[in-house]
C-alpha positions as CSV (number, residue, x, y, z in Angstrom):
1,X,80.3,114.3,129.1
2,X,77.7,116.0,126.7
3,X,80.2,116.6,123.4
4,X,79.6,120.0,121.8
5,X,78.6,119.8,117.2
6,X,81.0,119.9,115.9
7,X,85.6,119.7,116.2
8,X,86.3,119.8,119.5
9,X,88.8,122.6,118.3
10,X,89.6,123.9,115.0
11,X,91.3,121.5,113.1
12,X,93.4,123.8,110.4
13,X,96.1,124.5,113.0
14,X,96.4,120.6,113.7
15,X,96.2,119.5,109.4
16,X,99.3,121.9,109.5
17,X,100.8,120.7,112.3
18,X,100.4,117.5,111.0
19,X,101.6,118.0,108.1
20,X,105.1,119.5,109.1
21,X,105.5,116.3,111.3
22,X,106.1,114.1,108.0
23,X,108.6,116.7,107.2
24,X,110.6,114.9,110.3
25,X,113.3,112.8,110.4
26,X,112.8,109.6,112.4
27,X,110.0,108.7,110.7
28,X,107.1,107.7,111.1
29,X,107.0,108.0,114.5
30,X,107.0,112.2,114.1
31,X,103.8,111.1,111.8
32,X,102.4,109.1,114.5
33,X,102.6,111.3,117.4
34,X,101.3,114.3,115.3
35,X,98.1,111.8,114.2
36,X,97.2,110.8,117.7
37,X,97.1,115.0,118.9
38,X,95.3,115.8,115.9
39,X,92.7,112.9,116.2
40,X,92.5,114.1,120.3
41,X,92.2,117.4,119.5
42,X,89.4,117.6,117.2
43,X,88.0,114.7,117.5
44,X,88.6,113.2,120.9
45,X,89.3,110.0,122.3
46,X,89.9,107.6,125.6
47,X,92.1,105.2,123.0
48,X,93.1,105.3,119.9
49,X,95.3,102.6,117.9
50,X,97.0,102.5,114.4
51,X,96.8,99.0,113.1
52,X,98.7,98.2,109.9
53,X,97.2,95.5,107.5
54,X,99.5,92.7,106.3
55,X,97.0,91.3,103.4
56,X,100.1,88.4,102.8
57,X,99.0,86.4,106.2
58,X,95.7,88.0,106.6
59,X,97.0,89.8,110.2
60,X,96.6,93.3,111.7
61,X,99.3,94.3,113.6
62,X,99.5,97.9,116.3
63,X,102.2,100.2,115.7
64,X,100.5,102.9,117.8
65,X,99.1,103.3,120.6
66,X,97.6,105.5,124.0
67,X,97.4,102.4,126.6
68,X,101.1,100.4,125.4
69,X,100.0,97.9,128.9
70,X,96.5,97.1,127.7
71,X,97.3,97.2,124.2
72,X,100.9,96.6,123.0
73,X,103.1,98.0,120.0
74,X,103.8,94.6,117.8
75,X,100.4,92.9,118.4
76,X,99.1,91.0,116.0
77,X,95.6,89.7,115.6
78,X,93.8,87.6,112.6
79,X,91.6,90.3,110.0
80,X,88.9,86.8,109.9
81,X,86.4,87.5,108.0
82,X,83.6,89.7,109.4
83,X,81.4,92.2,108.7
84,X,83.7,94.6,109.9
85,X,86.9,93.4,107.6
86,X,84.5,93.9,104.8
87,X,83.2,96.8,105.6
88,X,86.4,98.7,107.0
89,X,89.0,96.8,104.7
90,X,87.7,96.6,102.0
91,X,84.7,98.4,100.9
92,X,87.3,101.4,102.5
93,X,84.2,102.6,103.8
94,X,84.5,104.5,108.1
95,X,83.1,102.6,110.7
96,X,80.8,104.0,113.3
97,X,79.8,102.3,116.3
98,X,78.2,104.6,119.4
99,X,77.0,102.0,121.7
100,X,78.2,99.4,123.8
101,X,76.4,96.9,121.3
102,X,78.6,98.5,118.2
103,X,81.7,97.8,119.6
104,X,80.5,94.4,121.0
105,X,79.1,93.1,117.3
106,X,82.6,94.1,115.8
107,X,85.6,93.5,118.5
108,X,86.6,90.3,120.7
109,X,87.9,92.5,124.0
110,X,85.1,94.8,124.2
111,X,84.9,93.4,127.1
112,X,88.3,95.5,128.5
113,X,87.5,98.1,125.8
114,X,84.2,99.2,127.9
115,X,86.9,99.3,131.5
116,X,88.5,102.3,130.2
117,X,85.7,103.8,129.2
118,X,84.5,103.0,126.3
119,X,81.5,101.9,124.9
120,X,81.8,104.2,121.1
121,X,84.1,103.5,118.2
122,X,85.3,105.1,114.6
123,X,87.1,103.1,112.7
124,X,88.7,104.8,109.4
125,X,90.8,102.9,107.0
126,X,94.0,105.0,105.5
127,X,93.9,103.4,101.5
128,X,96.3,104.4,99.3
129,X,96.1,103.4,95.4
130,X,92.7,100.8,96.0
131,X,94.1,100.2,99.0
132,X,93.3,99.8,103.1
133,X,97.0,99.7,104.2
134,X,95.1,99.3,108.2
135,X,93.1,101.5,110.2
136,X,92.9,104.4,112.8
137,X,90.8,103.2,115.8
138,X,89.2,106.0,118.0
139,X,87.0,105.3,121.1
140,X,85.8,107.2,123.8
141,X,82.2,107.3,126.1
142,X,79.1,106.1,124.2
143,X,77.7,108.4,121.9
144,X,80.6,110.0,121.3
145,X,81.2,110.0,117.4
146,X,78.9,111.2,115.0
147,X,78.9,111.5,110.9
148,X,79.4,114.1,110.7
149,X,82.6,113.6,112.1
150,X,84.0,111.3,109.1
151,X,84.8,114.0,106.7
152,X,87.1,115.2,108.9
153,X,88.3,111.8,109.9
154,X,89.3,110.7,106.6
155,X,91.5,114.0,105.8
156,X,93.1,113.2,109.1
157,X,93.9,109.8,107.4
158,X,94.9,111.0,104.4
159,X,98.0,112.6,105.8
160,X,98.6,109.5,107.5
161,X,99.1,107.9,104.4
162,X,102.8,108.6,104.3
163,X,103.9,107.2,107.5
164,X,101.3,103.7,106.4
165,X,103.4,103.5,103.8
166,X,106.8,103.5,105.5
167,X,105.1,101.1,108.3
168,X,104.0,98.4,105.6
169,X,106.9,98.4,102.7
170,X,109.5,98.4,105.9
């Protein structure tokens, strides 16, 4: 599948829906559901996950997933010091990997990722007050994500901050 240039859909109505979802009760579920819909419509994904960073334990916890069988909510993994943790969590920069080698270089579960049809990744740190609270993780077929996706992805991540703060501080 060849992806068209730019966002898949006009981001404005999806960003507005995400902002509106933050007004709903029973957070963070409405916000995270809207976050996934926004990412699907504007950037696309086969696999979508929300990871929370637990600085005190040095772990990441999966709190939302599009594939609960393969990537169940509540799963935790250590955030070992790697290129990825330095780049995404310490430097707070998005990670864009557009082929299987880029996925394999940073994810131990690269074979499972590939089995889902994913060979590209866009990880966006969710940052508040100088602190990376976690990441939004989008995975798709090879060559899917582009550098020009990053400004929109960072905007979406900024709108996710309230949900992440709620989760981190629970």
